[in-house]
C-alpha positions as CSV (number, residue, x, y, z in Angstrom):
1,M,56.6,124.9,135.3
2,K,55.3,122.1,133.1
3,V,57.5,119.0,133.2
4,R,59.3,118.2,129.9
5,N,60.8,114.9,128.9
6,I,64.3,115.6,127.7
7,S,66.5,112.8,126.5
8,F,70.3,112.9,127.0
9,S,71.6,112.2,123.5
10,P,69.1,111.1,120.9
11,P,70.3,110.8,117.3
12,D,69.4,113.7,115.0
13,I,67.9,111.8,112.0
14,T,65.7,113.5,109.4
15,E,63.7,112.2,106.5
16,A,66.7,112.9,104.3
17,E,68.8,110.2,106.0
18,I,65.8,107.8,105.9
19,A,65.4,108.4,102.2
20,E,69.1,107.8,101.5
21,V,69.0,104.5,103.4
22,A,65.9,103.4,101.5
23,E,67.6,104.3,98.2
24,T,70.6,102.2,99.3
25,L,68.4,99.2,100.1
26,R,66.8,99.5,96.7
27,S,70.1,99.8,95.0
28,G,71.0,96.2,95.6
29,W,74.3,97.2,97.2
30,I,74.1,97.2,101.0
31,T,77.6,96.2,102.2
32,T,80.8,98.1,101.7
33,G,80.5,99.8,98.3
34,P,80.2,103.1,96.6
35,R,78.6,105.0,99.4
36,T,81.3,103.9,101.9
37,K,84.0,104.9,99.5
38,K,82.3,108.3,98.9
39,L,82.1,108.9,102.6
40,E,85.8,108.1,103.0
41,K,86.7,110.7,100.5
42,Q,84.5,113.4,102.1
43,I,86.0,112.6,105.6
44,A,89.5,112.8,104.1
45,E,88.8,116.1,102.5
46,M,87.3,117.6,105.7
47,C,90.2,116.4,107.8
48,H,92.8,117.6,105.2
49,V,94.4,114.1,104.9
50,S,95.1,112.0,101.8
51,K,93.1,109.0,103.0
52,A,90.4,107.9,105.5
53,V,89.1,104.4,106.2
54,C,85.5,103.9,107.3
55,L,85.0,101.0,109.8
56,N,82.3,99.7,112.0
57,S,83.4,101.6,115.1
58,A,86.0,103.9,116.6
59,T,87.2,101.0,118.6
60,A,88.1,99.1,115.4
61,A,89.7,102.3,114.0
62,Q,91.8,102.7,117.1
63,E,92.8,99.0,117.1
64,L,93.7,99.0,113.4
65,N,95.8,102.2,113.9
66,L,97.9,100.3,116.5
67,R,98.1,97.2,114.2
68,V,99.3,99.1,111.1
69,L,102.0,100.5,113.4
70,G,103.0,96.9,114.2
71,I,102.4,97.3,117.9
72,G,102.0,94.1,119.9
73,P,103.4,92.0,122.8
74,G,106.4,93.6,124.6
75,D,105.3,97.1,123.6
76,E,103.8,99.8,125.8
77,V,101.1,102.3,124.9
78,I,100.2,105.2,127.1
79,T,96.7,106.7,127.5
80,S,94.7,108.6,130.1
81,A,93.1,107.2,133.2
82,Y,90.1,109.4,132.6
83,T,88.4,108.1,129.5
84,Y,86.1,105.4,128.1
85,T,87.4,101.9,128.0
86,A,88.0,101.8,124.2
87,S,91.0,104.1,124.6
88,A,92.7,101.4,126.6
89,S,91.1,98.1,125.7
90,T,92.4,98.4,122.1
91,I,95.9,98.4,123.6
92,A,95.1,95.0,125.2
93,H,93.6,93.8,122.0
94,V,96.9,94.0,120.2
95,G,98.8,92.4,123.1
96,A,100.6,95.5,124.3
97,K,100.9,96.8,127.9
98,I,98.4,99.5,129.0
99,V,100.1,102.4,130.7
100,L,97.6,104.8,132.4
101,V,98.6,108.4,133.2
102,D,96.7,110.5,135.8
103,T,95.1,113.8,134.7
104,A,96.6,117.1,135.7
105,P,95.1,118.8,138.8
106,G,91.7,120.2,137.9
107,S,91.9,118.9,134.3
108,Y,90.4,116.1,132.2
109,E,93.6,116.0,130.2
110,M,96.6,113.8,131.0
111,D,99.3,115.4,133.2
112,Y,101.9,116.1,130.5
113,D,104.8,115.9,132.9
114,K,103.7,112.5,134.0
115,L,103.2,111.5,130.4
116,A,106.8,112.4,129.7
117,D,108.0,110.4,132.7
118,A,105.9,107.3,131.6
119,I,107.8,107.0,128.2
120,T,110.3,104.1,128.2
121,E,112.2,102.2,125.5
122,N,109.2,100.0,125.1
123,T,106.7,102.8,124.5
124,K,105.5,102.7,120.9
125,A,102.4,105.0,121.0
126,I,100.5,107.5,123.0
127,V,96.7,107.7,122.9
128,P,95.6,111.2,123.9
129,V,91.8,111.6,124.4
130,D,89.9,114.6,123.0
131,L,87.3,114.5,125.7
132,A,84.0,116.3,125.1
133,G,85.3,117.2,121.6
134,I,88.0,119.5,123.0
135,P,91.5,118.9,121.5
136,C,94.4,118.0,123.8
137,D,97.5,120.2,123.8
138,Y,99.1,118.6,120.8
139,D,102.0,121.1,120.8
140,R,102.9,119.8,124.2
141,I,102.4,116.1,123.3
142,F,104.6,116.4,120.1
143,A,107.3,118.3,122.1
144,I,107.3,115.4,124.6
145,V,107.7,112.6,122.0
146,E,110.3,114.6,120.1
147,G,112.2,115.1,123.3
148,K,112.2,111.4,124.0
149,K,113.4,110.2,120.6
150,M,116.6,108.9,122.0
151,L,114.7,106.2,123.8
152,F,112.7,105.1,120.8
153,R,113.4,101.7,119.3
154,P,111.6,101.2,116.0
155,A,110.4,97.6,115.3
156,N,109.2,98.0,111.7
157,K,109.3,100.2,108.6
158,I,106.4,102.5,109.6
159,Q,107.8,103.0,113.1
160,E,111.2,103.8,111.6
161,A,109.6,106.3,109.2
162,I,107.9,108.1,112.1
163,G,111.2,107.9,114.1
164,R,109.6,108.5,117.5
165,V,106.7,107.4,119.7
166,A,103.5,107.6,117.5
167,V,100.6,109.9,118.6
168,C,97.4,107.9,118.0
169,S,94.6,110.3,119.0
170,D,91.3,109.0,120.4
171,G,89.1,111.6,118.5
172,A,85.9,109.7,119.2
173,H,84.3,112.9,120.4
174,A,86.2,115.3,118.2
175,F,85.0,115.0,114.5
176,G,84.8,118.6,113.3
177,A,87.0,120.0,116.0
178,T,90.2,122.0,115.2
179,W,93.6,122.6,116.9
180,K,95.2,125.9,115.9
181,G,93.1,126.0,112.7
182,Q,94.0,122.4,111.7
183,P,91.2,119.8,111.7
184,I,91.4,117.0,114.1
185,G,92.2,114.0,112.0
186,S,95.3,115.6,110.6
187,V,96.9,116.8,113.8
188,A,98.0,113.5,115.4
189,D,99.9,110.8,113.4
190,F,96.8,108.6,113.5
191,T,93.2,109.5,114.6
192,S,90.1,107.4,115.3
193,F,86.6,108.9,115.1
194,S,83.3,107.5,116.4
195,F,80.0,107.8,114.5
196,H,78.0,105.9,117.1
197,A,74.4,106.8,117.7
198,V,75.2,109.3,120.5
199,K,77.8,111.2,118.6
200,N,77.4,114.5,116.8
201,F,77.8,112.9,113.5
202,T,76.3,109.4,113.3
203,T,76.0,106.4,111.1
204,A,74.2,104.5,113.8
205,E,77.3,102.4,114.4
206,G,80.6,103.3,112.7
207,G,83.8,105.1,112.8
208,A,86.8,106.1,110.8
209,A,90.6,106.1,110.9
210,T,92.8,108.9,109.4
211,W,96.5,109.5,109.4
212,R,98.9,112.2,108.4
213,D,101.2,111.6,105.4
214,I,104.4,109.8,106.6
215,P,107.5,110.4,104.6
216,G,108.6,107.1,103.0
217,V,105.2,105.5,103.5
218,D,102.9,105.0,100.5
219,N,99.3,106.1,101.4
220,E,97.8,103.6,98.9
221,E,99.7,100.7,100.5
222,L,98.7,101.9,104.0
223,Y,95.0,102.2,102.9
224,H,95.2,98.7,101.4
225,E,96.6,97.4,104.8
226,Y,93.5,98.8,106.5
227,Q,91.3,97.0,103.9
228,L,93.1,93.7,104.6
229,L,92.9,94.1,108.4
230,S,89.2,95.0,108.3
231,L,88.0,92.3,105.9
232,H,89.5,88.9,106.8
233,G,92.8,89.7,105.1
234,Q,91.0,89.3,101.7
235,S,93.0,90.9,98.9
236,K,89.8,92.2,97.1
237,D,86.7,93.7,98.7
238,A,83.3,92.7,97.5
239,L,83.1,95.7,95.2
240,A,86.3,94.8,93.4
241,K,85.2,91.2,93.0
242,T,82.1,92.3,91.0
243,Q,84.2,93.3,88.1
244,L,83.9,90.8,85.2
245,G,86.2,87.9,85.6
246,A,87.6,89.3,88.9
247,W,86.3,86.7,91.3
248,E,89.7,85.4,92.4
249,Y,91.3,86.7,95.6
250,D,93.9,85.7,98.2
251,I,93.8,85.7,102.0
252,K,96.9,87.6,103.1
253,G,96.5,87.1,106.8
254,T,94.1,85.7,109.5
255,Y,92.7,89.1,110.2
256,Y,89.4,90.8,111.3
257,K,85.9,91.8,110.2
258,C,85.1,95.4,110.9
259,N,84.2,97.1,107.6
260,M,81.5,99.7,107.3
261,T,78.4,99.0,105.2
262,D,76.8,101.2,102.6
263,V,73.5,101.1,104.6
264,V,75.1,103.0,107.4
265,A,77.4,105.1,105.1
266,A,74.2,106.4,103.6
267,I,73.2,107.9,106.9
268,G,76.7,109.5,107.1
269,L,76.5,111.0,103.6
270,V,73.4,113.0,104.6
271,Q,74.8,113.8,108.0
272,F,77.9,115.2,106.3
273,D,75.7,117.6,104.2
274,R,74.1,118.8,107.5
275,Y,77.2,118.8,109.7
276,S,78.2,122.4,109.6
277,G,74.8,123.4,110.8
278,L,74.8,120.7,113.5
279,L,78.1,122.0,114.8
280,A,76.9,125.6,114.8
281,R,73.8,124.6,116.8
282,R,75.9,122.9,119.4
283,K,77.9,126.0,119.8
284,E,74.7,128.1,120.4
285,I,73.6,125.7,123.1
286,I,77.0,125.7,124.8
287,G,76.8,129.5,124.8
288,M,73.4,129.4,126.5
289,Y,74.7,127.0,129.1
290,D,77.9,129.0,129.7
291,S,76.0,132.3,130.2
292,A,73.5,130.8,132.6
293,L,75.8,128.8,134.7
294,K,78.3,131.5,135.5
295,E,76.4,132.3,138.7
296,C,76.0,128.7,139.8
297,N,79.4,127.9,141.5
298,V,80.3,125.2,139.0
299,S,83.3,124.5,136.8
300,V,82.7,123.9,133.0
301,L,85.0,123.4,130.1
302,T,86.1,126.0,127.6
303,H,84.9,124.8,124.2
304,Y,86.0,127.6,122.0
305,C,89.2,129.7,122.2
306,N,92.1,131.0,120.1
307,D,94.0,127.7,120.2
308,Y,91.1,125.3,119.4
309,Q,87.5,125.0,118.4
310,S,85.6,122.1,120.0
311,S,83.1,119.8,118.2
312,G,80.8,120.6,121.1
313,H,80.1,117.0,121.9
314,L,79.6,117.0,125.7
315,Y,78.8,119.6,128.4
316,L,80.6,118.5,131.6
317,V,79.8,120.2,134.8
318,R,81.7,119.9,138.1
319,F,80.0,121.0,141.4
320,N,82.7,123.0,143.2
321,G,83.4,121.7,146.7
322,K,80.9,118.9,146.4
323,N,81.2,115.1,146.3
324,R,79.9,112.1,144.3
325,E,76.9,111.7,146.7
326,Y,75.9,115.3,146.0
327,A,76.3,114.8,142.2
328,N,74.3,111.6,142.3
329,A,71.5,113.3,144.2
330,F,71.6,116.1,141.6
331,I,71.2,113.5,138.8
332,T,68.2,111.9,140.5
333,K,66.5,115.2,141.0
334,M,67.1,116.3,137.4
335,A,65.6,113.0,136.3
336,E,62.5,113.6,138.5
337,K,62.0,116.9,136.5
338,G,62.3,115.0,133.2
339,V,65.9,115.8,132.4
340,A,68.2,113.0,131.6
341,T,71.9,113.6,132.6
342,N,75.0,111.4,132.6
343,V,78.5,111.1,134.0
344,H,81.7,111.2,131.8
345,Y,83.5,109.2,133.0
346,K,84.2,106.9,135.9
347,P,88.0,106.6,135.6
348,L,89.3,103.3,134.2
349,P,91.1,102.2,137.4
350,M,87.7,102.0,139.1
351,H,86.4,99.3,136.8
352,T,86.7,95.6,137.4
353,A,88.6,94.9,134.2
354,Y,91.3,97.4,135.0
355,K,91.5,96.5,138.7
356,S,92.2,93.0,137.5
357,L,95.1,94.3,135.5
358,G,96.6,95.8,138.7
359,F,95.4,99.4,138.4
360,D,94.3,101.2,141.6
361,I,92.4,104.5,141.6
362,A,94.5,105.6,144.6
363,D,97.3,106.1,142.2
364,Y,95.2,108.5,140.1
365,P,93.9,111.1,142.6
366,N,93.4,113.9,140.1
367,A,91.3,111.7,137.8
368,Y,89.2,110.6,140.8
369,A,88.8,114.3,141.8
370,Q,87.4,115.1,138.4
371,F,84.9,112.3,138.6
372,A,83.9,112.8,142.2
373,N,81.7,115.8,141.5
374,E,80.9,115.6,137.7
375,M,77.6,115.5,135.9
376,T,77.0,115.9,132.1
377,L,74.0,117.9,130.8
378,P,72.1,117.1,127.6
379,L,73.8,118.6,124.6
380,H,72.4,117.7,121.2
381,T,70.7,119.2,118.2
382,K,67.2,118.0,119.0
383,L,67.1,120.5,121.8
384,T,65.0,123.6,121.2
385,D,65.9,126.9,122.9
386,E,62.9,126.3,125.2
387,D,64.3,122.9,126.1
388,V,67.7,124.5,127.0
389,K,66.0,127.1,129.1
390,Y,64.0,124.4,130.9
391,I,67.2,122.4,131.6
392,I,68.8,125.6,133.1
393,E,65.7,126.4,135.2
394,C,65.7,122.8,136.5
395,F,69.5,123.0,137.3
396,K,69.0,126.2,139.3
397,E,66.0,124.8,141.1
398,V,67.9,121.6,142.1
399,Q,70.8,123.6,143.4
400,K,68.4,125.4,145.7
401,E,66.8,122.2,146.8
402,L,70.1,120.6,147.7
403,A,71.6,123.7,149.3
């Protein structure tokens, strides 16, 4: 078997994206402008929401979601112990207390009973994580926050309008996924998406925030709040200032700088045109993996079912009955055969930053068990059918070698 060189997650960029970027550069408008605004409209339409805000990362989107909610010191925000740091670090950025919840046994999702128990009078938001592009159980999450309404103490107008703990989804993996027919982006109260280079839909770096309509909250005002927060608190963006005689502006607050540029939005506009095909191809690859690995004594995620449709972002594999040492050896042997793999994720309490905050992985045994035998296979739209077959052949060979 001839050795192939298979990358883990290269961006799927065509000449069409390159041409659109070149046209943007020639246009004379390269920062936030007409292409960014067009992409926002397309994202909002796809997600079935009134507004979307494009930003420079999902991390910025998640942080601004918390900031428009007025969350800060003295507040608590709950998220999963099994996620990437951005789900939790944004909570620290706004000055709130990070509360981590263990996963359910045998699951990458939070233990919903423990989630309910973690809600206090100080809880202002929950950050569920749509890991691998698979939506969380939003029916369960909303039932929990509704059931805890008596504890909720609103601190500003928008919190009062929501009337309970806000659900601020980390949808970094889930752009294009659906929950019971409803697109992610309109399921949670607020959602953050990532368009990083390794994501299904990319703008190289970038992300977006979306939100559901909130009774009593004006969407134009809320959109303007995101604009202020993402551009130094400046009352007009650069595009608005180009209007004749419209130079004057005000600084409304000492805010941040995390806007999206038209150069990267240009990539997104072409990706948007291609995205239905990219999602379909990911579904095909997942089907090939699912079929081939049934006989391999591994556990994999269900990406497509009656309740939800995944965005097909990651293909996580757990080696039943094995440990981290076995999984690491498997990763090494796959690399020797030219196949790059990865791990998603090392639980947050295992990292220095979270240890220093007082978290201990011993308190999150289920999250550790998910990590202890996990490996992620390549899943991207640059893979050919022959590449997928080669990955599967290598997988089965390594299993025999390590038996």
